[in-house]
MITI-673206 format. One record per atom (N, C-alpha, C): residue in one letter; y negated, z, x. Coordinates in steps of 0.02 Angstrom, whole numbers, padded with zeros to 5 digits, always signed. Example, Ala and Ser with C-alpha at 12.3 -4.5 7.8 and 13.67 -1.06 7.14 Angstrom:
! residues 2
A+00284+00390+00660;A+00225+00390+00615;A+00165+00390+00660;S+00112+00354+00642;S+00053+00357+00684;S-00002+00394+00645;
END
This chain:
! residues 256
X+01458-05335+08832;X+01413-05319+08805;X+01351-05330+08849;X+01282-05360+08823;X+01217-05361+08857;X+01156-05319+08814;X+01144-05288+08846;X+01077-05264+08833;X+01020-05268+08838;X+00974-05263+08834;X+00904-05288+08798;X+00858-05240+08787;X+00817-05204+08828;X+00781-05178+08817;X+00701-05182+08814;X+00636-05195+08752;X+00589-05234+08749;X+00644-05314+08767;X+00602-05332+08837;X+00623-05422+08866;X+00634-05390+08943;X+00690-05337+08947;X+00724-05314+08991;X+00813-05330+08973;X+00813-05363+09023;X+00906-05339+09031;X+00917-05307+09073;X+00954-05268+09030;X+00956-05207+09081;X+01018-05231+09156;X+01023-05228+09104;X+01126-05274+09183;X+01074-05301+09243;X+01018-05333+09238;X+01005-05338+09294;X+00977-05323+09331;X+00956-05270+09311;X+00944-05212+09344;X+00975-05168+09397;X+01053-05156+09377;X+01099-05167+09421;X+01171-05170+09364;X+01204-05104+09388;X+01303-05096+09359;X+01290-05063+09287;X+01284-05064+09224;X+01279-05059+09196;X+01344-05025+09137;X+01356-04977+09144;X+01382-04940+09120;X+01385-04917+09051;X+01425-04889+08994;X+01398-04848+08924;X+01423-04785+08933;X+01370-04737+08921;X+01426-04647+08916;X+01444-04660+08871;X+01360-04629+08837;X+01390-04610+08784;X+01428-04679+08721;X+01450-04683+08698;X+01474-04736+08682;X+01454-04761+08599;X+01426-04824+08598;X+01400-04881+08542;X+01426-04863+08498;X+01504-04859+08482;X+01568-04845+08433;X+01557-04797+08389;X+01534-04735+08461;X+01546-04657+08406;X+01501-04661+08338;X+01484-04586+08312;X+01431-04637+08201;X+01387-04540+08241;X+01358-04535+08241;X+01279-04492+08232;X+01296-04466+08212;X+01285-04383+08199;X+01302-04346+08206;X+01269-04314+08102;X+01271-04294+08047;X+01254-04266+08001;X+01210-04210+08014;X+01171-04207+07957;X+01126-04149+07952;X+01120-04134+07851;X+01114-04056+07858;X+01112-04032+07810;X+01148-03992+07774;X+01178-03945+07763;X+01222-03916+07750;X+01203-03906+07687;X+01308-03878+07659;X+01291-03853+07543;X+01290-03767+07542;X+01273-03762+07503;X+01220-03726+07488;X+01273-03685+07489;X+01253-03600+07517;X+01274-03545+07506;X+01257-03503+07447;X+01301-03443+07395;X+01276-03423+07333;X+01328-03385+07363;X+01271-03316+07333;X+01312-03249+07381;X+01355-03231+07297;X+01407-03209+07334;X+01488-03161+07273;X+01513-03217+07253;X+01521-03264+07283;X+01546-03347+07256;X+01606-03374+07314;X+01656-03409+07312;X+01688-03428+07360;X+01677-03464+07378;X+01671-03521+07436;X+01619-03591+07478;X+01560-03597+07463;X+01546-03649+07466;X+01470-03658+07448;X+01491-03722+07424;X+01421-03719+07396;X+01414-03796+07360;X+01375-03856+07398;X+01432-03943+07363;X+01427-03977+07411;X+01346-03999+07416;X+01349-04021+07462;X+01258-04062+07457;X+01280-04132+07481;X+01227-04165+07496;X+01256-04263+07479;X+01210-04228+07613;X+01246-04260+07598;X+01218-04269+07693;X+01198-04312+07730;X+01142-04326+07755;X+01111-04394+07807;X+01129-04362+07873;X+01106-04459+07907;X+01149-04427+07943;X+01092-04435+07998;X+01063-04409+08062;X+01013-04401+08106;X+01002-04426+08201;X+00938-04445+08181;X+00944-04463+08265;X+00979-04470+08307;X+00992-04529+08331;X+01044-04511+08379;X+01012-04518+08476;X+01067-04520+08521;X+01048-04532+08578;X+01116-04575+08605;X+01084-04632+08617;X+01138-04672+08653;X+01108-04669+08740;X+01192-04680+08797;X+01173-04676+08863;X+01198-04711+08889;X+01174-04718+08948;X+01193-04789+08984;X+01196-04746+09069;X+01231-04752+09111;X+01237-04773+09173;X+01238-04826+09236;X+01162-04830+09249;X+01155-04879+09297;X+01174-04856+09371;X+01209-04884+09413;X+01172-04918+09478;X+01174-04953+09517;X+01108-04943+09533;X+01049-04969+09578;X+01092-05001+09640;X+01129-05039+09654;X+01144-05065+09712;X+01068-05130+09753;X+01032-05101+09800;X+01007-05147+09818;X+01012-05175+09910;X+00978-05222+09942;X+00974-05225+10002;X+00930-05207+10039;X+00868-05183+10018;X+00815-05171+10039;X+00813-05073+10038;X+00801-05041+10064;X+00771-04962+10004;X+00685-04975+09951;X+00634-05045+10002;X+00596-05056+09957;X+00626-05085+09914;X+00666-05118+09862;X+00698-05178+09801;X+00698-05107+09810;X+00722-05025+09811;X+00774-04992+09754;X+00722-04957+09709;X+00669-04947+09765;X+00588-04912+09736;X+00579-04945+09705;X+00557-05028+09679;X+00557-05054+09656;X+00588-05048+09573;X+00656-05087+09566;X+00682-05052+09536;X+00675-04997+09459;X+00680-04931+09509;X+00686-04881+09483;X+00600-04879+09458;X+00525-04896+09485;X+00485-04895+09476;X+00483-04960+09426;X+00530-05016+09389;X+00563-05019+09320;X+00571-05000+09286;X+00601-04937+09269;X+00652-04910+09251;X+00587-04879+09214;X+00537-04848+09269;X+00480-04771+09262;X+00466-04785+09204;X+00412-04872+09204;X+00371-04933+09202;X+00413-04932+09090;X+00460-04938+09067;X+00499-04921+09031;X+00495-04858+08993;X+00510-04817+09033;X+00542-04763+08992;X+00450-04750+08964;X+00389-04779+09009;X+00320-04768+09008;X+00321-04780+08921;X+00329-04826+08925;X+00303-04885+08870;X+00320-04862+08812;X+00378-04810+08785;X+00355-04811+08720;X+00445-04832+08663;X+00411-04834+08615;X+00493-04858+08590;X+00466-04921+08598;X+00540-04964+08586;X+00542-05039+08594;X+00589-05046+08573;X+00620-05115+08564;X+00680-05132+08511;X+00746-05120+08563;X+00787-05111+08547;X+00841-05116+08622;X+00897-05133+08573;X+00934-05194+08596;X+00961-05276+08578;X+01007-05248+08585;X+01057-05250+08548;X+01118-05278+08559;X+01180-05315+08568;X+01197-05372+08602;X+01228-05448+08572;X+01311-05445+08589;X+01332-05396+08535;X+01406-05405+08540;X+01452-05437+08554;X+01530-05409+08580;X+01561-05456+08574;X+01611-05504+08541;X+01589-05489+08481;X+01622-05507+08408;X+01561-05600+08413;X+01502-05567+08470;X+01474-05621+08441;X+01375-05632+08399;X+01398-05532+08368;X+01330-05554+08299;X+01297-05499+08417;X+01230-05494+08350;X+01160-05461+08366;X+01133-05444+08326;X+01119-05339+08367;X+01105-05293+08312;X+01037-05252+08342;X+00996-05222+08329;X+00965-05183+08340;X+00915-05136+08321;X+00889-05132+08379;X+00875-05041+08335;X+00828-05024+08394;X+00764-04964+08344;X+00675-04963+08377;X+00730-04893+08433;X+00718-04896+08489;X+00723-04869+08508;X+00703-04843+08586;X+00677-04753+08623;X+00656-04742+08668;X+00685-04709+08713;X+00641-04725+08789;X+00677-04701+08848;X+00664-04621+08851;X+00700-04559+08830;X+00718-04479+08841;X+00752-04461+08910;X+00740-04411+08912;X+00780-04368+08963;X+00752-04385+09043;X+00763-04322+09066;X+00776-04360+09150;X+00834-04429+09165;X+00811-04489+09202;X+00870-04527+09245;X+00913-04472+09308;X+00880-04400+09315;X+00946-04392+09346;X+00968-04427+09398;X+00919-04467+09456;X+00926-04498+09483;X+00984-04468+09565;X+01002-04464+09577;X+01080-04476+09620;X+01096-04509+09694;X+01059-04506+09766;X+01083-04589+09800;X+01125-04552+09816;X+01210-04610+09852;X+01255-04597+09860;X+01242-04612+09946;X+01225-04656+09942;X+01198-04744+09973;X+01123-04711+10015;X+01087-04722+10033;X+01036-04758+10038;X+01012-04823+10009;X+01073-04885+10020;X+01037-04929+09969;X+01062-04925+09881;X+01078-04869+09904;X+01092-04846+09828;X+01083-04794+09744;X+01065-04786+09708;X+01028-04764+09682;X+01078-04758+09598;X+01104-04689+09559;X+01122-04689+09523;X+01061-04640+09457;X+01063-04701+09420;X+01038-04637+09354;X+01034-04660+09276;X+01048-04596+09231;X+01054-04593+09181;X+01032-04610+09157;X+01011-04658+09085;X+00966-04697+09037;X+00969-04680+08965;X+00962-04624+08928;X+00950-04582+08888;X+00909-04616+08816;X+00917-04669+08797;X+00890-04696+08719;X+00895-04663+08690;X+00852-04644+08640;X+00841-04588+08571;X+00808-04639+08519;X+00866-04674+08457;X+00865-04691+08415;X+00825-04661+08361;X+00774-04660+08321;X+00761-04599+08276;X+00818-04636+08212;X+00788-04691+08226;X+00826-04716+08124;X+00890-04731+08115;X+00941-04677+08172;X+00976-04655+08174;X+01032-04708+08172;X+01028-04817+08160;X+01062-04837+08164;X+01067-04891+08199;X+01105-04945+08212;X+01084-04994+08220;X+01082-05054+08165;X+01012-05124+08163;X+01048-05151+08091;X+01029-05232+08167;X+01094-05252+08104;X+01092-05337+08084;X+01030-05376+08122;X+01045-05408+08170;X+00960-05462+08195;X+00974-05511+08145;X+01012-05530+08113;X+01017-05572+08039;X+00998-05558+07968;X+00963-05563+07925;X+00927-05536+07893;X+00940-05563+07806;X+00981-05530+07764;X+01034-05539+07720;X+00999-05552+07657;X+00994-05600+07609;X+00941-05622+07563;X+01007-05637+07532;X+00968-05598+07426;X+01032-05619+07402;X+00968-05628+07361;X+00965-05726+07318;X+00912-05732+07267;X+00927-05721+07197;X+00917-05718+07142;X+00962-05708+07100;X+00905-05751+07041;X+00915-05782+07012;X+00860-05799+06963;X+00900-05753+06889;X+00860-05730+06863;X+00849-05664+06775;X+00856-05726+06724;X+00911-05771+06705;X+00910-05821+06636;X+00934-05784+06579;X+00967-05705+06604;X+01005-05721+06580;X+01005-05645+06524;X+01022-05619+06501;X+01034-05540+06476;X+01075-05490+06494;X+01126-05459+06481;X+01067-05452+06574;X+01111-05510+06614;X+01070-05519+06671;X+01099-05574+06739;X+01146-05509+06777;X+01245-05531+06794;X+01260-05481+06847;X+01271-05507+06925;X+01286-05512+06973;X+01296-05530+06997;X+01321-05461+07072;X+01362-05476+07110;X+01404-05445+07151;X+01384-05463+07223;X+01354-05420+07269;X+01326-05414+07325;X+01350-05380+07381;X+01369-05424+07415;X+01414-05369+07483;X+01363-05332+07541;X+01356-05281+07543;X+01337-05259+07607;X+01365-05258+07665;X+01367-05298+07722;X+01416-05310+07793;X+01425-05246+07843;X+01358-05193+07805;X+01351-05130+07879;X+01424-05108+07864;X+01422-05048+07923;X+01457-04987+07883;X+01424-04936+07878;X+01373-04927+07845;X+01321-04874+07816;X+01284-04904+07725;X+01261-04855+07702;X+01220-04866+07645;X+01160-04910+07647;X+01117-04953+07620;X+01067-04973+07634;X+01053-04945+07593;X+00991-04888+07641;X+00924-04867+07595;X+00863-04889+07581;X+00844-04967+07604;X+00801-04982+07637;X+00772-05054+07612;X+00811-05079+07585;X+00819-05181+07554;X+00734-05183+07534;X+00703-05226+07559;X+00639-05275+07517;X+00687-05307+07443;X+00649-05279+07419;X+00650-05314+07335;X+00603-05352+07327;X+00594-05398+07284;X+00549-05436+07278;X+00542-05469+07215;X+00515-05454+07175;X+00509-05486+07092;X+00468-05546+07072;X+00471-05559+07067;X+00462-05643+07041;X+00449-05637+06955;X+00381-05652+06949;X+00384-05686+06844;X+00425-05732+06860;X+00407-05750+06778;X+00410-05714+06735;X+00478-05659+06707;X+00440-05588+06714;X+00493-05533+06693;X+00425-05457+06686;X+00478-05456+06654;X+00492-05394+06587;X+00512-05321+06559;X+00489-05270+06602;X+00514-05224+06611;X+00611-05240+06634;X+00597-05228+06695;X+00691-05263+06706;X+00693-05173+06749;X+00782-05185+06740;X+00834-05135+06750;X+00869-05150+06801;X+00848-05143+06871;X+00935-05167+06922;X+00962-05111+06933;X+01039-05090+06893;X+01067-05065+06900;X+01131-05116+06915;X+01154-05012+06979;X+01209-05044+07066;X+01278-05013+07007;X+01312-05054+06961;X+01360-04997+06949;X+01410-05006+06979;X+01404-05011+07035;X+01468-04997+07106;X+01467-04920+07149;X+01380-04891+07111;X+01375-04822+07152;X+01337-04786+07113;X+01299-04804+07023;X+01272-04791+06985;X+01192-04800+07006;X+01149-04807+07037;X+01095-04820+07048;X+01039-04853+07015;X+00970-04845+06978;X+00976-04884+06948;X+00896-04901+06984;X+00856-04945+06968;X+00786-04963+06984;X+00751-05013+06910;X+00706-04979+06922;X+00646-05006+06815;X+00572-05023+06859;X+00566-05050+06848;X+00492-05084+06867;X+00473-05098+06771;X+00443-05036+06756;X+00382-05046+06720;X+00330-05113+06669;X+00332-05143+06651;X+00268-05174+06612;X+00308-05258+06625;X+00244-05325+06635;X+00268-05358+06650;X+00218-05398+06707;X+00281-05470+06715;X+00243-05471+06813;X+00272-05568+06759;X+00176-05574+06745;X+00148-05633+06722;X+00177-05696+06767;X+00217-05745+06783;X+00239-05816+06825;X+00141-05836+06851;X+00122-05834+06896;X+00177-05863+06973;X+00180-05772+07017;X+00159-05739+06973;X+00137-05675+06992;X+00201-05619+07036;X+00212-05596+07099;X+00262-05569+07139;X+00236-05481+07147;X+00320-05443+07168;X+00280-05386+07154;X+00315-05343+07229;X+00320-05335+07269;X+00371-05313+07314;X+00364-05256+07309;X+00433-05224+07333;X+00445-05125+07333;X+00485-05133+07427;X+00450-05106+07492;X+00489-05109+07500;X+00465-05032+07545;X+00511-05034+07632;X+00466-04972+07616;X+00423-04980+07689;X+00390-04911+07698;X+00314-04931+07784;X+00315-04882+07799;X+00357-04865+07858;X+00311-04812+07895;X+00380-04750+07861;X+00421-04755+07845;X+00451-04709+07799;X+00430-04713+07727;X+00406-04721+07694;X+00355-04731+07631;X+00388-04784+07589;X+00409-04752+07536;X+00414-04824+07462;X+00347-04867+07446;X+00326-04915+07475;X+00257-04920+07422;X+00305-05003+07394;X+00244-05040+07313;X+00252-05089+07281;X+00183-05123+07288;X+00203-05173+07309;X+00140-05183+07295;X+00148-05267+07253;X+00078-05331+07217;X+00093-05372+07208;X+00048-05428+07259;X+00070-05478+07222;X+00030-05531+07286;X-00038-05541+07288;X-00099-05489+07240;X-00164-05507+07225;X-00155-05419+07280;X-00123-05373+07321;X-00138-05326+07333;X-00175-05262+07303;X-00090-05277+07221;X-00139-05202+07176;X-00085-05152+07178;X-00083-05107+07178;X-00032-05041+07198;X+00014-05042+07121;X+00080-05041+07117;X+00089-05062+07082;X+00200-04995+07093;X+00156-04955+07145;X+00222-04920+07118;X+00206-04868+07081;X+00175-04830+07054;X+00167-04824+06969;X+00178-04844+06911;X+00208-04906+06928;X+00268-04929+06870;X+00355-04934+06865;X+00382-04895+06922;X+00447-04902+06957;X+00447-04811+06962;X+00514-04823+06910;X+00561-04753+06893;X+00629-04784+06957;X+00664-04729+06947;X+00738-04730+06986;X+00784-04670+06968;X+00841-04659+06954;X+00925-04634+06940;X+00935-04671+06976;X+00984-04580+07003;X+01042-04602+07008;X+01034-04567+07107;X+00999-04574+07139;X+00983-04570+07200;X+00924-04535+07224;X+00890-04490+07289;X+00840-04492+07315;X+00801-04558+07327;X+00834-04606+07319;X+00791-04662+07378;X+00806-04725+07294;X+00748-04772+07314;X+00732-04814+07254;X+00791-04863+07234;X+00808-04860+07312;X+00871-04912+07288;X+00947-04913+07320;X+01016-04906+07320;X+01034-04905+07388;X+01105-04937+07366;X+01099-05005+07400;X+01191-05051+07427;X+01242-04986+07470;X+01281-04987+07454;X+01353-04972+07470;X+01380-05008+07528;X+01415-04982+07570;X+01460-05031+07620;X+01499-05058+07572;X+01514-05138+07577;X+01558-05200+07532;X+01501-05208+07471;X+01526-05225+07411;X+01567-05270+07391;X+01522-05220+07336;X+01426-05231+07298;X+01407-05209+07271;X+01420-05217+07162;X+01410-05228+07134;X+01408-05247+07079;X+01348-05227+07060;X+01295-05279+07033;X+01234-05296+06996;X+01235-05287+06928;X+01200-05279+06912;X+01150-05305+06831;X+01114-05280+06820;X+01089-05335+06785;X+00994-05329+06783;X+00963-05349+06724;X+00931-05285+06664;X+00930-05309+06632;X+00837-05318+06607;X+00806-05373+06609;X+00750-05396+06587;X+00728-05461+06514;X+00648-05437+06499;X+00675-05436+06399;X+00646-05499+06399;X+00633-05533+06481;X+00586-05617+06449;X+00670-05653+06493;X+00701-05626+06523;X+00738-05660+06532;X+00782-05771+06530;X+00694-05776+06573;X+00733-05852+06582;X+00721-05888+06668;X+00661-05880+06714;X+00670-05925+06745;X+00630-05848+06828;X+00623-05796+06774;X+00583-05745+06857;X+00657-05743+06892;X+00631-05698+06929;X+00672-05695+07016;X+00674-05635+07018;X+00748-05618+07058;X+00754-05536+07089;X+00769-05557+07165;X+00747-05521+07200;X+00766-05550+07292;X+00800-05473+07326;X+00852-05460+07340;X+00850-05410+07382;X+00883-05414+07439;X+00813-05407+07492;X+00849-05455+07596;X+00863-05374+07626;X+00903-05395+07649;X+00902-05297+07732;X+00948-05318+07777;X+00894-05291+07806;X+00949-05310+07894;X+00983-05250+07873;X+01097-05281+07877;X+01158-05215+07857;X+01135-05179+07925;X+01119-05114+07926;X+01118-05049+07960;X+01203-05027+07970;X+01197-05019+08056;X+01287-04993+08075;X+01274-04922+08120;X+01346-04891+08110;X+01347-04852+08116;X+01330-04845+08222;
END
């Protein structure tokens, strides 16, 4: 595998090994509900927490100056804050995560021209995501329109971008696989477009004229506006117009 942080190939700095394996899953956070005078607890859904991915790097140079320069490069990477950590997987796929270098490097010097360091990457968003976007373009020409879309990731997608292109009216998108539904109440005339997405952790909805449309959206079945489970998802889309309108569901699949 090959790992890139920002624009720096980590393997070009020295011999790189993975210490905290990327194949592990992040820990979950949240607790079941404790009720006095009752056995056990009441289940509540848990969510994945941020994770740390650790690498060991052995720097072996021909001069002391080169060793110092390589360590300075690492310090510069740590000082640049959050950047894209890219993994070129053994299966040919590419995955990205927003990460920052945290913690001390723990530098040891087993020989004058050798330095061993530990690089800890904190991934606040918990997941790595495919570099290839999944796009699902559904023409709403029947009431309801049914479609099966597949999430190739290993965890549910809660931040898909949903684009509604008119003519549409009172559009209800239901995922019968998990019981989650999203409703847009009102009319979207052609060629108007409403985009529902996540910006800085907040759900937003605006049309192509920059008007705020979040007040016209309701949802049920989840805390998220819409959820795609890993694997196949059976969708049913109801609409009062059902002619040439379109619902697009786009996302970068998440991986534990």
